[in-house]
FIKOL-51453 format. One line per 5 residues: their letters; for each residue x, y, z of N, C-alpha, C. Coordinates in steps of 0.2 Angstrom, whole numbers, plus 5000, padded with zeros to 4 digits. Each point is the difference from the previous one (the first is absolute). Layout:
! FIKOL-51453
a	X,Y,Z,X,Y,Z,X,Y,Z | ...
END
This chain:
! FIKOL-51453
mqvhs	5655,5535,6048,4993,5000,5002,4996,4996,4994 | 4996,4996,5002,4996,4996,4995,4993,5002,5000 | 4997,5003,4995,4993,5002,5000,4995,4996,4996 | 4995,4998,5003,4995,4996,4997,4993,5003,5001 | 4996,5000,4995,4993,5002,5000,4995,4997,4995
tspmv	4994,4998,5003,4995,4997,4996,4996,5005,4997 | 5000,5006,5002,4995,5005,4998,5004,5005,4995 | 4997,5003,4995,5004,5005,4997,5002,5006,5004 | 5006,5002,4999,5003,5005,5005,5001,5007,4996 | 4999,5005,5004,5002,5007,4998,5006,5002,5005
vvanr	5005,5001,4997,5006,5002,5003,5000,5008,5000 | 5001,5003,5005,5000,5008,5000,5007,5002,5003 | 5004,5002,4996,5007,5002,5003,5002,5007,4997 | 5005,5003,5003,5002,5007,4997,5002,5000,4993 | 5003,4995,4998,5003,4999,4993,4997,4994,4996
lpfcl	4999,5001,4994,4999,4994,4996,5005,4995,5000 | 4999,4993,4998,5005,4995,5001,5006,5000,4995 | 5000,5005,4996,5005,5001,4995,5001,5008,4999 | 5006,5002,4998,5001,5007,4998,4999,5001,4993 | 4998,5006,4998,4999,5002,4993,5006,5004,4998
gtdpd	5003,4998,4994,5005,5004,4997,4999,5001,4993 | 5004,5003,4996,5000,5002,4993,5004,4996,4996 | 4998,4996,4995,5004,4997,4995,5005,5005,4996 | 5006,4999,5001,5004,5005,4996,5000,5000,4993 | 4998,4994,4997,4999,4999,4993,4993,5003,4997
tgkli	4995,4998,5004,4993,5002,4997,4997,5006,5004 | 5003,5002,5006,4997,5005,5004,4993,4998,5003 | 4998,4994,5000,4994,4998,5003,5001,4997,5007 | 4995,5001,5004,5001,4997,5007,5001,4993,5000 | 5004,4997,5005,5001,4993,5001,5000,4999,5007
rkqca	4999,4994,5002,5001,4998,5007,5007,4998,5001 | 5002,5002,5007,5007,4998,5002,4999,4996,5007 | 5004,4995,5001,4999,4996,5006,5002,5005,5006 | 4996,4999,5005,5002,5004,5007,5002,4995,5005 | 5005,5001,5004,5003,4996,5005,4995,5000,5006
gglvt	4999,4995,5004,4996,5000,5006,4997,4994,5001 | 5000,4998,5007,4996,4994,5002,4993,5000,4999 | 4997,5006,5000,4992,5000,5000,4998,4998,4993 | 5004,5002,4994,4998,4998,4994,5001,4993,4999 | 5006,4997,5002,5002,4993,4999,4995,4996,5003
avapv	4998,5002,5006,4995,4995,5004,4993,5001,4998 | 4998,5006,4998,4992,5001,4999,4998,5000,4993 | 5004,5002,4995,4998,5001,4993,4998,4993,4997 | 5004,4995,5001,4997,4993,4998,4993,4998,5002 | 4998,5002,5006,4994,4999,5003,4994,5004,4997
vvetq	5002,5006,4998,4995,5004,4997,4999,4998,4993 | 5005,4997,4996,5000,4997,4994,4995,4994,5000 | 5002,4995,5005,4997,4994,5001,4992,5001,5002 | 4998,5005,5004,4993,5001,5002,4997,5004,4995 | 5003,5002,4995,4997,5005,4995,4998,5006,5004
glwvg	5004,5003,5004,4999,5005,5004,5002,5007,4997 | 5000,5005,5004,5002,5007,4998,5005,5003,5004 | 5004,5005,4998,5005,5004,5003,4999,5007,5000 | 4999,5003,5005,4999,5008,5000,5006,5003,5003 | 5003,5005,4996,5007,5003,5002,5001,5006,4996
wsglh	5005,5004,5003,5002,5006,4996,5004,4998,4994 | 4998,5003,4994,5003,4999,4994,5007,5003,4999 | 5002,5004,5004,5006,5004,4999,4999,5007,4996 | 4994,5000,4998,4998,5006,4996,4995,5005,5004 | 5000,5006,4998,4995,5005,5004,4995,5002,4995
teden	4995,5003,5003,4994,5002,4995,5002,5006,4995 | 5006,5003,5002,5002,5005,4995,5003,4996,4994 | 5002,4994,5001,5003,4996,4994,4994,4998,4995 | 5002,4998,4994,4995,4998,4995,4998,4993,5002 | 4993,4999,4999,4997,4994,5001,5003,4994,4996
veipe	5002,4995,5003,5003,4994,4996,4997,4994,5002 | 5001,4995,4996,4997,4993,5002,5006,4996,5002 | 4999,4996,5006,5005,4996,5002,5002,4995,4995 | 5006,4999,4999,5002,4995,4995,5000,4993,5002 | 4999,4995,4996,5000,4993,5001,5007,4998,5001
adpnd	5001,4995,5004,5007,4997,5001,5004,4998,4994 | 5006,5001,4999,5004,4997,4995,4999,4993,4999 | 5000,4997,4994,4999,4993,5000,5006,4996,5003 | 5006,5003,5000,5005,4996,5003,5001,5001,5008 | 4995,5004,5003,5001,5002,5007,4999,4993,5004
qspta	5005,4999,5005,5000,4995,5004,4998,5002,5007 | 4999,5006,5001,4999,5002,5007,4993,4998,5003 | 4999,5001,5007,4994,4998,5003,4994,5003,4997 | 5001,5006,4997,4994,5004,4997,4998,4998,4993 | 5004,4995,4997,5000,4999,4993,4992,4998,4998
glkss	4997,4997,5004,4993,4997,4999,4995,5005,5002 | 5002,5006,5002,4995,5005,5002,4998,5005,4994 | 4994,4999,4998,4998,5004,4994,4998,5007,5002 | 5001,5004,4995,4998,5008,5002,4993,5001,5002 | 4996,4995,4998,4993,5001,5003,4999,4998,5007
qvlpv	5005,4997,5003,5000,4998,5007,5003,5006,5004 | 5002,5006,4997,5003,5005,5004,4996,5006,5000 | 4999,5003,5006,4996,5006,5000,5005,5006,5003 | 5003,5004,4995,5005,5005,5002,4997,5006,5003 | 5003,5002,5006,4998,5006,5003,5004,5006,4997
tmpkk	4997,5005,4999,5004,5006,4998,4998,5006,5004 | 5004,5004,5002,4999,5006,5005,5004,5006,4998 | 4997,5006,5001,5004,5006,4999,5007,4999,5003 | 5005,5003,4997,5007,4999,5003,5001,5003,5007 | 4997,5006,5001,5001,5003,5006,4996,4996,5006
vfsdy	4994,4997,4999,4997,4996,5005,5004,4994,5001 | 5002,4997,4995,5003,4993,5001,5007,5001,5003 | 5004,5006,4999,5006,5001,5004,4998,5002,5007 | 4995,5003,5001,4998,5002,5007,4999,4993,5004 | 4996,4996,4997,4998,4993,5003,5006,4996,5001
yngcc	5004,4999,4994,5006,4995,5000,5006,5003,5004 | 5002,5006,4998,5006,5002,5003,4999,5004,5007 | 4994,5004,5000,4999,5004,5006,4997,4996,5005 | 4996,4995,4999,4997,4996,5006,5003,4993,5000 | 5000,4996,4995,5002,4993,5001,5007,5000,5002
natfw	5005,5003,4996,5007,5000,5001,5002,5004,5006 | 4997,5006,5001,5002,5005,5004,4997,4999,5007 | 4995,4997,5001,4996,4998,5006,5000,4993,5002 | 4997,4996,4996,4999,4993,5002,5006,4996,5000 | 5005,5001,4995,5006,4996,5000,5004,5001,5006
plfhs	5002,5006,5002,5004,5001,5006,4996,4998,5007 | 4993,5002,5000,4996,4999,5006,5000,4992,5001 | 4998,4996,4995,4999,4993,5001,5007,4997,5001 | 5005,5003,4999,5007,4997,5001,5002,5003,5007 | 4996,5003,5004,5001,5002,5007,5006,5005,5000
mpdra	4999,5005,4995,5005,5006,4999,4996,5006,5000 | 4996,5002,5005,4995,5005,4999,5004,5007,4999 | 5006,5000,5002,5004,5007,4999,5001,5001,4993 | 4999,4995,4996,5001,5002,4992,4993,5001,4997 | 4995,4999,5004,4993,5000,4997,4997,5007,5000
tfqad	4997,5002,4994,4996,5007,5000,4993,4998,5000 | 4996,5005,5003,4993,4999,5000,4997,5006,4997 | 4997,5000,4994,4997,5006,4997,4993,4998,4997 | 4995,5005,5002,4993,4998,4999,4999,5000,4992 | 5003,5004,4996,4999,5000,4993,5003,4993,4997
kweay	5005,4997,5002,5003,4994,4998,4995,4994,5002 | 4997,5001,5006,4995,4995,5002,4994,5000,4996 | 4998,5006,4998,4994,5001,4996,5001,4997,4993 | 5006,5000,4997,5002,4997,4994,5000,4993,5001 | 5002,4997,5005,5000,4993,5001,4993,4998,5000
revnr	4995,5003,5004,4993,4999,4999,4998,4999,4993 | 5001,5006,4996,4998,5000,4994,5002,4994,4995 | 5006,4999,5001,5003,4994,4996,4997,4994,5002 | 4999,4998,5006,4997,4994,5002,4992,5000,4998 | 4997,5006,5000,4993,5000,4997,5000,4998,4993
efarl	5005,5002,4996,5000,4998,4993,5002,4993,4999 | 5005,4997,5004,5001,4993,5000,4994,4996,5001 | 4996,5002,5005,4994,4997,5002,4995,5000,4995 | 4999,5005,4996,4995,5001,4995,5002,4995,4994 | 5006,4999,4998,5002,4995,4995,5000,4993,5003
tveav	5001,4999,5006,4999,4994,5003,4993,4997,5000 | 4995,5005,5001,4993,4998,4999,4998,4998,4993 | 5003,5004,4995,4999,4998,4993,5003,4993,4999 | 5006,4999,5003,5003,4993,4999,4995,4995,5002 | 4997,5001,5006,4995,4995,5003,4994,4999,4996
krlre	4998,5006,4997,4994,4999,4995,5002,4995,4994 | 5006,5001,4998,5002,4996,4994,5000,4993,5002 | 5003,4998,5006,5001,4993,5002,4993,4997,5001 | 4995,5004,5003,4993,4998,5001,4997,4998,4994 | 5001,5004,4994,4997,4998,4994,5003,4994,4997
shpds	5007,4999,5001,5003,4994,4997,5000,4994,5004 | 4999,5001,5007,5000,4995,5005,4994,5001,5004 | 4993,4999,4998,4995,5002,5004,4998,4996,5006 | 5003,4994,5000,4999,4996,5006,5005,5000,5005 | 5005,5004,4999,5006,5000,5005,5000,5007,5004
vplvw	5004,5000,5005,5001,5006,5004,5007,5002,5000 | 5001,5006,4996,5007,5002,4999,5004,5001,5007 | 5006,4999,4999,5005,5002,5006,5003,5006,4998 | 5000,5006,5004,5003,5006,4998,5006,5000,5005 | 5006,5001,4998,5006,4999,5004,5004,5007,4999
lhdyh	5000,5004,5006,5003,5006,5000,5007,4999,5003 | 5005,5004,4997,5007,4999,5001,5003,5007,5003 | 5003,4999,5006,5005,5005,5002,4997,5006,5003 | 5005,5004,5002,4998,5007,5004,4997,5005,4995 | 5001,4999,4993,4997,5004,4996,4992,5000,4999
mmlaa	4997,4994,5003,4993,4999,4999,4996,4999,5007 | 5002,5004,5005,4997,4999,5006,4993,5003,5001 | 4997,5004,4995,4994,5003,5001,4995,4998,4995 | 5001,4995,4996,4996,4998,4994,4994,4995,5002 | 5001,4996,5005,4996,4995,5001,4993,5002,5002
ntire	4999,5005,5004,4993,5001,5002,4996,5003,4994 | 5003,5004,4996,4997,5003,4994,4998,4994,4995 | 5004,4995,4999,4999,4995,4996,4994,4996,5003 | 5000,4998,5007,4995,4996,5003,4993,5004,4999 | 5000,5007,5002,4994,5003,5000,4997,5000,4993
kcdel	5004,5001,4994,4997,5000,4994,4998,4994,4997 | 5004,4994,5002,4998,4994,4998,4993,4997,5004 | 4999,5003,5006,4994,4998,5004,4994,5004,4996 | 5001,5006,4998,4995,5004,4996,4998,4996,4994 | 5005,4997,4997,4998,4997,4993,4999,4992,5001
nmpik	4999,4998,5006,4999,4993,5002,5005,4995,4997 | 5006,5002,5001,5006,4996,4997,5004,4997,5006 | 4998,4994,5002,5004,4998,5006,5008,4999,4998 | 5004,5001,5005,5007,5000,4999,5003,4997,5006 | 5007,4998,4999,5004,4999,5006,5006,5005,4999
maffl	5002,5002,5006,5006,5005,4999,5005,4998,5005 | 5007,5001,4998,5005,4998,5004,5005,5006,4999 | 5005,5001,5005,5005,5005,4999,5006,4997,5003 | 5006,5002,4997,5006,4998,5002,5005,5005,5000 | 5004,5001,5006,5004,5006,5000,5007,4997,4999
hipfp	5004,5003,4996,5007,4997,4998,5005,5003,5004 | 4999,5004,5005,5005,5003,5004,4998,4999,5007 | 5004,5002,5005,4998,4999,5007,4993,5004,5002 | 4997,4998,5005,4995,5004,5003,5002,5002,5007 | 5000,5007,5002,5004,5002,5006,4996,4999,5006
swdim	5003,5001,5006,4996,4999,5006,4996,5007,5001 | 4996,4999,5005,4995,5006,5002,5003,5006,5001 | 5006,5000,5004,5003,5007,5001,5003,5003,4994 | 5001,4997,4995,5002,5003,4993,4994,5001,4996 | 4995,4996,5000,4994,5001,4995,4996,5006,5003
rlfpw	5000,5001,5006,4996,5005,5003,5002,5007,4998 | 5006,5001,4997,5003,5006,4998,4997,5003,4993 | 4997,4995,4997,4996,5002,4993,4994,5003,5002 | 4999,5006,4997,4994,5004,5002,4993,4997,4998 | 5000,4996,4995,4994,4997,4998,5000,4992,5001
ddell	5003,4998,5005,5001,4993,5001,4993,4996,5001 | 4995,5003,5003,4993,4997,5000,4998,4999,4993 | 5000,5004,4996,4998,4999,4993,5003,4995,4996 | 5007,5000,5001,5004,4995,4997,4998,4993,5002 | 5000,4999,5007,4998,4993,5003,4993,4998,4998
qgvlg	4996,5004,4999,4993,4998,4998,5000,4999,4993 | 5004,5003,4996,5001,4998,4993,5002,4993,4999 | 5006,4998,5003,5002,4994,5000,4995,4994,5002 | 4996,5002,5005,4995,4996,5003,4994,4999,4996 | 5000,5003,4994,4995,4999,4995,5001,4993,4997
cdsig	5005,4997,5001,5001,4993,4997,4998,4995,5004 | 4999,4994,4997,4998,4994,5004,5006,4996,5004 | 5006,5001,4996,5006,4997,5003,5006,5004,4999 | 5004,5001,5005,5006,5005,4999,5006,4996,5002 | 5005,5000,4996,5007,4997,5000,5006,5004,5002
fhidd	5004,4998,5004,5006,5003,5001,5006,4995,5000 | 5006,5002,5000,5006,4995,4999,5000,4995,5006 | 5000,5003,5006,5001,4996,5006,4995,5001,5006 | 5000,4996,5005,4995,5001,5005,5001,5007,5004 | 5006,5002,5001,5001,5007,5003,4996,5005,4997
yclnf	5000,5001,4993,4997,5005,4996,4992,4999,5001 | 4998,4994,5000,4993,4998,5001,4997,5003,5007 | 5004,4999,5005,4999,5002,5007,5000,5007,5001 | 5005,5003,4996,5000,5008,5000,4994,5003,4997 | 4997,4997,4995,4994,5002,4997,4994,4999,5004
idccq	5000,4994,5003,4994,4999,5005,5000,5005,5006 | 5006,5001,5002,5001,5005,5006,4997,5007,4998 | 5002,5002,4994,4998,5007,4998,4992,5000,4999 | 4998,4995,4997,4992,4999,4999,4997,5001,5007 | 5002,4996,5005,4997,5001,5007,5001,5006,5003
rrlgc	5006,5003,5000,5001,5006,5003,4997,5006,4997 | 5001,5001,4993,4997,5006,4997,4993,4999,4998 | 4997,4994,4998,4994,5000,4998,4995,4997,5005 | 5003,4997,5005,4996,4997,5005,4997,4993,4998 | 5003,4997,4995,4998,4993,4997,5000,4995,5006
rvdrq	4996,4995,4999,5000,4994,5004,5005,4996,4996 | 5005,4997,5004,5005,4996,4996,5002,4993,5004 | 5002,4996,4996,5002,4993,5003,5007,4999,4997 | 5005,5001,5005,5007,4999,4998,5002,4993,4999 | 4997,4995,5003,5002,4993,4999,4998,4998,4993
qmlve	4994,5002,4998,4997,4998,4993,5002,5005,4995 | 5002,5006,5002,5002,5005,4996,4994,5002,4996 | 4995,5003,5004,4994,5002,4997,4998,5007,5002 | 4997,5004,4996,4998,5007,5002,4993,5001,4998 | 4996,5002,5004,4993,5002,4999,4999,5007,4999
hnsrt	4997,5002,4994,4999,5007,4998,4994,5001,4996 | 4995,5004,5002,4994,5001,4996,4996,4994,4999 | 5000,4996,5005,4996,4994,5000,5003,4994,4995 | 5006,5001,4998,5003,4995,4996,5007,4998,5004 | 5001,4994,4999,5006,4997,5003,5006,4999,4995
isinp	5005,5003,5001,5006,5000,4995,5005,4995,5002 | 5003,4996,4996,5005,4996,5002,5007,5003,4998 | 5005,5000,5005,5007,5002,4999,5004,4994,5000 | 5005,5000,4994,5003,4994,4999,5008,5002,4999 | 5004,4996,5003,5007,5001,4998,5002,4996,4994
lpisi	5002,5003,4995,5002,4997,4993,5007,5001,4998 | 5004,4997,5003,5007,5001,4998,5002,4998,4993 | 5003,5004,4996,5002,4999,4993,5007,4997,5000 | 5000,4994,4996,5006,4997,4999,5003,5001,4993 | 5005,4997,4998,5003,5000,4994,4999,4994,4996
pyerf	5000,5000,4994,5000,4993,4996,5006,4996,5001 | 5001,4996,5005,5006,4997,5002,5003,4996,4995 | 4996,4996,4997,5002,4995,4995,5003,5004,4994 | 4997,5005,4998,5002,5004,4994,5007,5003,5002 | 5002,5002,5006,5006,5003,5001,5005,4994,5001
vqlae	4998,4994,5002,5005,4995,5000,5002,4998,4993 | 4996,5000,4995,5001,4999,4993,5005,5005,4997 | 4998,5007,5002,5004,5005,4997,5007,5000,5003 | 5001,4998,5006,5006,5000,5003,5005,4995,4997 | 4997,4994,4998,5003,4995,4997,5003,5002,4993
kapkv	4997,5004,4997,5002,5003,4993,5003,5006,5000 | 5000,5004,5006,5002,5007,5000,5008,5000,4999 | 5003,5006,4998,5007,5001,4999,5004,4997,5006 | 5005,4997,4999,5004,4997,5006,5005,5005,5003 | 5002,5005,4996,5005,5005,5003,4997,5006,5004
vknnp	4999,4999,5006,4998,5005,5005,5005,5002,5005 | 5004,4995,5003,5005,5002,5004,5007,5001,4997 | 5004,5004,5003,5007,5000,4997,5004,4994,5001 | 4999,4997,5005,5003,4993,5002,4996,4996,5004 | 5001,4994,5001,4995,4995,5003,5000,5002,5008
qeqll	5005,5003,5003,5000,5001,5007,4997,5007,5002 | 4998,5004,4995,4997,5006,5001,4993,4999,5003 | 4999,5004,5005,4993,5000,5003,4996,5006,4998 | 4994,4999,4997,4996,5006,4998,4994,5001,5004 | 5000,5007,5002,4994,5002,5003,4996,5003,4995
lgvdr	4993,4999,5000,4996,5002,4994,4994,5004,5003 | 4999,5006,4997,4994,5004,5001,4997,5001,4993 | 4993,4999,5000,4996,5002,4994,4994,5004,5002 | 5000,5006,4998,4995,5004,5002,4998,5006,4995 | 4994,5002,5000,4999,5007,4997,5003,5005,5004
ldytk	5002,5005,4996,5004,5006,5003,4995,5004,5004 | 4998,4998,5006,4995,5003,5004,5003,5001,5008 | 4997,5005,5003,5003,5001,5007,4997,4995,5005 | 4995,4997,4998,4998,4994,5005,5004,4994,5000 | 5005,5000,4996,5004,4994,4999,5006,5000,5005
glvhr	5002,5006,5002,5006,5001,5004,5007,4999,4997 | 5000,5002,4994,5006,4999,4995,5006,5003,5003 | 4999,5007,5002,5006,5003,5003,5002,4997,5006 | 4996,4998,5005,5002,4997,5006,5004,4994,4999 | 4997,4996,4995,5004,4993,4999,5007,5001,4997
irafe	5001,5005,4996,5006,5002,4997,5005,5002,5005 | 4997,5005,5005,5005,5002,5005,5001,4994,5005 | 4996,4996,5001,5001,4994,5004,5006,4996,4997 | 5000,4999,4994,5005,4996,4996,5007,5004,5001 | 5000,5006,4999,5006,5004,5001,5003,4999,5007
tllek	4995,5000,5005,5002,4999,5007,5003,4993,5001 | 4998,4995,4996,5002,4993,5000,5007,5000,4998 | 5001,5003,4994,5007,5000,4997,5005,5004,5005 | 4998,5005,5003,5004,5004,5005,5002,4996,5006 | 4996,4996,5002,5001,4996,5006,5003,4993,4999
hpelk	4999,4998,4994,5003,4993,4998,5004,5001,4993 | 5006,5003,5000,5004,5001,4994,5002,4993,4997 | 5000,4995,5004,5001,4993,4997,4995,4998,4995 | 4995,5003,5000,4994,4998,4995,5002,5003,4993 | 5005,5004,4999,5001,5003,4994,5001,4995,4995
ekvtf	4998,5000,4994,5000,4996,4994,4997,4993,5002 | 4996,4999,5005,4997,4994,5002,4992,5001,5000 | 4998,5006,5001,4993,5001,5000,4998,5006,4996 | 4995,4999,4996,4998,5006,4995,4992,5001,5001 | 4998,5006,5000,4993,5002,5000,4998,5001,4993
lqvav	4995,4997,4998,4997,5001,4993,4993,5003,5002 | 4999,5006,4997,4994,5003,5001,4997,5002,4993 | 4993,4997,4999,4996,5002,4995,4995,5005,5002 | 5000,5006,4997,4995,5005,5002,4996,5002,4993 | 4994,4998,5000,4996,5001,4995,4997,5008,5000
psrtd	5001,5004,4995,4997,5006,5000,4993,5001,5002 | 4998,5005,5004,4993,5001,5002,4999,5007,5001 | 4994,5002,4997,4998,5007,5001,5005,5005,4999 | 5003,4999,4994,5006,5004,4998,4999,5008,4999 | 4993,5002,5000,4998,5007,4999,4999,5003,5007
vkeyq	5001,4996,5005,4998,5003,5007,5007,5002,5003 | 5000,5006,5003,5006,5003,5002,5003,4996,5006 | 4996,4997,5004,5003,4997,5006,5003,4993,4998 | 4998,4997,4994,5003,4994,4997,5006,5002,4997 | 5000,5006,4996,5007,5002,4997,5005,5001,5005
elkee	4998,5003,5006,5005,5002,5005,5003,4993,5003 | 4995,4995,5001,5002,4994,5003,5005,4996,4995 | 4999,5000,4993,5005,4998,4996,5007,5003,5000 | 5000,5007,5000,5006,5003,5001,5004,4999,5006 | 4996,4999,5006,5004,4998,5006,5003,4993,5000
ldqli	4996,4996,4997,5002,4993,4999,5006,4999,4996 | 5000,5004,4994,5005,5000,4995,5007,5002,5003 | 4999,5006,5004,5006,5003,5003,5003,4995,5006 | 4995,4997,5004,5003,4996,5005,5003,4994,4997 | 4998,4996,4995,5003,4995,4997,5006,5001,4997
gking	5001,5006,4997,5006,5002,4997,5005,5002,5005 | 4998,5002,5006,5005,5002,5005,5003,4993,5003 | 4995,4995,5001,5002,4994,5003,5005,4996,4995 | 4998,5000,4994,5004,4996,4995,5007,5004,4999 | 5000,5006,5001,5006,5004,4999,5005,4999,5006
qfstp	4997,4999,5006,5004,4999,5006,5003,4993,5001 | 4996,4995,4998,5001,4993,5001,5003,4995,4994 | 4999,5003,4994,5001,4996,4994,5008,4998,5000 | 5001,4994,4997,5007,4998,4998,5000,4999,4992 | 5006,4999,4998,5000,4999,4992,4995,4995,4998
nwspi	4999,4995,5004,4996,4994,4998,4993,4999,5003 | 4998,5005,5003,4994,5000,5004,4997,5006,5002 | 4993,5001,4999,4997,5006,5003,4994,4997,5005 | 5000,5003,5005,4995,4997,5006,4993,5000,4998 | 4998,5005,4995,4993,5001,4999,4999,4999,4992
ryiyg	4996,4996,4998,4998,5000,4993,4993,5002,4999 | 4999,5006,4997,4993,5003,5000,4997,5000,4993 | 4994,4998,4999,4996,5000,4994,4994,5005,5001 | 5000,5005,4997,4994,5005,5000,4996,4998,4993 | 4995,4997,5001,4996,4998,4994,4997,4993,5001
cvsqd	4996,4998,4995,4997,4993,5000,5005,4995,4998 | 4999,4994,5003,5004,4994,4997,4994,4995,4998 | 5002,4995,4996,4996,4995,4998,4999,4995,5005 | 4995,4996,4999,4998,4995,5005,5006,4995,5000 | 5003,4998,4994,5005,4996,5000,5006,5002,5004
qlaaf	5002,5006,4999,5005,5003,5004,4999,5000,5008 | 4994,5002,5001,4998,5000,5007,5000,4993,5003 | 4998,4995,4997,5001,4994,5002,5007,4998,5002 | 5004,5002,4995,5007,4998,5001,5003,5004,5007 | 4998,5006,5001,5002,5004,5006,4997,4996,5006
yrdss	4994,4998,5000,4997,4996,5006,5004,4994,5001 | 5002,4996,4995,5003,4994,5000,5007,5001,5003 | 5004,5005,4998,5007,5000,5002,5001,5004,5007 | 4995,5004,5002,5001,5004,5006,4999,4996,5006 | 5004,5002,5006,5000,4997,5006,4995,5003,5005
vavvt	4998,5007,4999,4996,5003,5005,4995,5005,4996 | 4994,4999,5001,4995,5005,4997,4999,5006,5005 | 5001,5006,4998,5000,5006,5005,4993,5003,4999 | 4996,5000,5005,4994,5004,5000,5000,5004,5006 | 4999,5007,5000,5001,5004,5005,4995,5006,5001
pprsp	4994,4999,5000,4995,5005,5001,5001,5004,5006 | 5000,5007,5000,5001,5003,5006,4995,4999,5005 | 4994,4999,4998,4994,4998,5004,4997,4994,4998 | 4998,4996,5004,4996,4994,4999,4994,5000,5004 | 4994,5002,4997,4994,5001,5004,4998,4994,5003
srstv	4998,5000,5006,4996,4994,5003,4995,5003,5004 | 4996,4996,5003,4994,5002,5004,5002,5003,5006 | 4996,5005,5002,5001,5003,5007,4997,4995,5005 | 5003,5001,5006,4997,4996,5006,4994,5004,5003 | 4995,4996,5000,4994,5003,5003,4999,4998,5007
END
């Protein structure tokens, strides 16, 4: 994804574009690079436009107040040019933040938006925490707009809200900026699927959520189907006038554009990495590699794909020592019981299959639980024959 802006930009995301850690030698806070496409694509634009970033610091109000450190002089990451003065850190009480993040975002929106409603929980107190945290993000976003209006009085700032963590902030931001006579433009982008109406209607506060997102001027999703799902929900639940051809929704005398914005990878960078990456990935030139690279999450279908590979070996014994499955599983939400159980199930299944089919010179599954470098990842991509992507559900628009 290539992002360009001629106006100063306020990015509003759940996390800051870097992680905060402690220097083991000095005990002081330092920045650490965080992985993720959002940071890679957007942080340079915030730097270029002299914009601001609003996000959670990783600290709670119970923690001591600390200043955000400047970047290390040797830092080469996309956030290296982002000064501490360009960051507005959000701090919240630990209980409130946990209810918002774990109780609502991860326990409700994550499974629901991936069309797995049986895994979703709906709790009023968690939804109220979500409201409260969004109000705090909105308050700091208005402060960010004030700053940009002072430094760029002739420009109209662009406020860009990101992902399912920020679906209620837009209207609060708009109302406050209107009161202060500060014109802004607002956009929202959802980094996960948006489900069809038959799934979305299960959420008890779906009308409030839809109206929250519609507070923006432009709304982006990955693909056309997610855009049409959203438009359908707005028409059915809120009674909005819609134009599916032009992808427009009319709400509160405003017309909001809905846009498919598929995110790609930096192709040229991976070509360069692949040329320099380690050469030894396969055991021999004839070996065929099947590759899976995923966070350890139930939406990825990891157990299903491993069992499918087991079936392949059972039905086609001639593939022994000719085909290998390479699975990289990046740890995710390791403090959540459901994810701990998933890891245990996957560990046991892979051990069983390797124990059953391995030979002295070959194991059918090579399993990496952890992060790998981009150099190593590029080598895996280069030398693999098949990329395995197996979500149990792939949301698409319902037929109207």
